[in-house]
N, C-alpha and C positions, 0 to 999 in steps of 0.2 A: 545166678540169674534170678531176678524177681519177676513175678507175673502179677499184673494189675487188671482187674475186671471193671469195666465202665458201663454205666447205663446212660443212654443219650436219647434225645428227642428229635422228631421232625415236625415242626410246627409251621402254621401259616402257609405262605407260598412255597416254602422249602419242602413241603410234602411232595412237590412235583420233581424233586431231585431224584435221579436214579441212584442205585447203590454204587455204581462206578463213580458218579459225581461226588458222593459222600466220601468214598475212599480217597479221592484226590484231595478234597478239602481237609480230611483228617490227617493225611500224611504231611500236608503243608503246615498244619497246626503243630504236628510233632517237631518239625524242623524249626519253626518259629520259637517254640517253647524250649528248644535245646534239650529235649528228652533223650536220655542215654539209651537209645533203642538197641536191641539185639537184632542182628541181620542174618538172613539165610546165607548158606554157602553157595558157591557156584560162580558162573561168569556174570550173572546179573543179580547181585544180592538185593534183597528187598526187606524192609522192616517186618519183623515178626508180629503181625496183627491177625487175629482170628476173629472173623465176623460170624455171628450166630443168627440164622433165621431172620433175615432182613425183611421189613414190610414191603409190599409191592409199591412201585412208583405210583404217586397220586393219592396215597393214603397217608394220613397223619399218624404220628405215634408218640406215645409217652413212655415207651418201654422197648427200646432197642438195646442190644448188648454186644460188647466186643471184649477181647482180651489182648493185652500187649505184653511183650517180654522185654525186660530191661537188663542192662549189663551192670547197673548200679542201683542200690536201694533208694527209693524215694517215698516220701510220705504221701499216701493216696489222696488225702484231702488237698494238699498243696498242689499236687499234680493235676487234680480235677480243676482247680481254679485256673491254673496256667493254661490248660487246654481249652477250657470254656471261653476264656478271654481271647483266644486265638481263632475261634470259630465264628462264623456269622450268626446273627440272631436268628433263632429258629432251630439251629443245630446246637443244642445245649447239652453239656455234660452235667447230669444231675446227681450222679452217685459214683463212688469209686471205692473199691475194697481190694486188699491184697488177696490173691488166690491162695487159699489154704486147704481147699478140698478139691477133689477131681470132678470132672464131668459137668461143666457148665452147660454145654449143648444138650446133654441128656436130661437136664432139669427144665428144659423149655418144651413142655409137652402140651401146652394149651395157651390160647390167647383170649383176652376179653376185648371185644370190639364194640364200638358205638357207631350207629349209622343214623344220620339226620336225613330224613326224607322230606324235603320241602315240597309243598303242594299236595301232600297226602294227608287225608283226614285221619286223626288218631284212632277213631272207631273202625275205620276201614283197615288200618294197620293191625289192630287187635284181632279182627276176624281172620285176616291172612295168617297171623302168627298162630292162632288156635288151629287153623287147618293144617299148617306146617307141622306143628307139634303132634297132632293127632295122626299124621301119616306114618305108615311103617317105613316106606322108602320114598325118596323124592329124587327122581333121576333128572340130571341136568347135563348139558353139553358144553364143552369148552374147546376152542380151537387149539390144537397142539402142533408140534413140529411134524408129526406123522399123520395129520388130518384131524377130524373131529373126534373127540373123546367123550364117551358117555359114562357117568359115574353117579353114585348115590351121595347126595349132599346132606341127607338127613342124619345118617349114622354118626357123623363127626360133630354134630351140634349137641353139646351137653345141656345147653340152656338157651332159650330165646324168649325175650319179653318185649312187649311194647310199653314204653314209659310215657307218662304225661310230659308234654313240652314245658319248659320253664315258664313260670307265671309272668316273669318280666320280659319275655321275649318280644322284641320290637316287631311291629307290623301286625296286620290282621289276616295274613294268609295262613292256611292250615299247615301244620308241620308235625310229623310223627318221628318219634325217637325210638330206635330199636337197640337193645342191649343183648349181645350174644356171647356165649362161651363156646369156642370151637377147639376141639382136640386137633393136635398136629398129626395127621395121618398121611398115608400115601394112597392115591394122589392127594395132594394138599387141597383142602376145601377153604376157599377164600370168601370174604364177605360178599363179593359180587356173585359168587356161586349160590349163596343163600338167597340173594335177591332174585336170581333166576329161578330158584326153587319156589319162592313166594309167588312169582309170576305164574309158575306152572300149576300150583295147587289152588290159587285164589285170584289169579288174574290181577295181581297187584303190580302196577307199572308206574313208578314215580315219573312225573313230567320232566324233571331235571335230574342230572346225575346225583347220586347220594354222596354226602360228605362223610367219609369213613375215617375213624381214628382208633388206633389200638391203645387201649387204656392200661393193659397189664399183660405180662407174658411170664410164664413160669411153670412150675410143677402143678398138675391138676390133682386136687384132693378129691377122690371119689366119694368120701364120706360126707364132706361139707359142700361139695360142688364148687369150691373156690379155687382160684389160681394163686399160689403162694409166691413170695419174693425169691427169685433164684439166687440172689446175693446173700440172703439171710444165713445160710450155713457157713459162709466165709466170715461173715461179721461175728457170728457166735463163736467161731474157732479162734478169733484174733485175741491176742493178749490185751491187757488193759492199756498198754502203751505200745506204740509202734516200735519195732526193734531199733531203728535208727535213733529215735528219741530216747529210748531206754539206754542205748549205748552212750549217748552224749551225757545223760545224767550220771551214769556210772563212772565216767572218766572225768567229770567235772571236779576241780579242786575243792577241798573241804571248805565249807563256808561260802562257796560261790553263790551269788544270788541273794545273800542275806542283806538286810538293811544296814 
C-alpha cells in the first residue's frame, strides 16, 4: 500500500463549499482519474481518505491537506495532475508527496490567516490590533451545541498585524488587511473569534463580513514565529527518483533510450 499526501485550495466562490461537498467532489475525481484506491473493510467499503483540519465553510484556503491510500504505486506528480484536472476550478491540487514520515495531522499545529476588512480604515484597524495584542485575555462567546460557550481568544494568537492595503487596490473605499498566526488549540480559535475579540477590546465592527483566507498551515516554530511546510519532511525523506521510476530504469534493456 502506498500513501500520498496532497495539498489543495478552496478559492473564489468555492470557499462556500462545505467539507462534505468537497468530500463528494474529491471522491468523484478519484473515480474519474481511475486512481487505484484502497478501501475500508465491512458492509459499506469507502475509499481510504484522511482529511486534516479542514477550514470552516465560507473561508478561502491555500493550504488544505489530505492523505489517500493506494493499492498500487503511482508517481505523486502525475497523480496530482490527474486529480487537479478532474476537480472544478477553485478546488485545486497544488502539491503531492509520498508519505514517508508519520504524523501529518500532528504537524498541523498553527495556521496563517489573512482577513480583508472592507470599509474599515487601516489606522482604526491598527489601534484595534494594538489593543488586542496588549490584552492579557480577550474573552469571546460562540454558540455551541450545548449553548453559549465563553473562552479566551487571545492565548491562541501567536501574531496579529495590520498591513497596508495593496497600492493598486481598485476603488476609493477604505480597506484594512489583518494577518494573524493562530495556534490550533482546544477549543479551536477561528478568525471570526479574533474579530469578536477586536470588537470586544476596541469596538472594531466591519460594516460587511470579512473575507478570510488561510495562507498556510503547518508546524509552528516557536523560535522564529513562522509556520513551516508540513509536507517538507516527506519531500526531504524521498529518494532522488520515485521508486516506480527507478524500477523502470533498472529493468530497461541496456542501451535503451540512446540515440
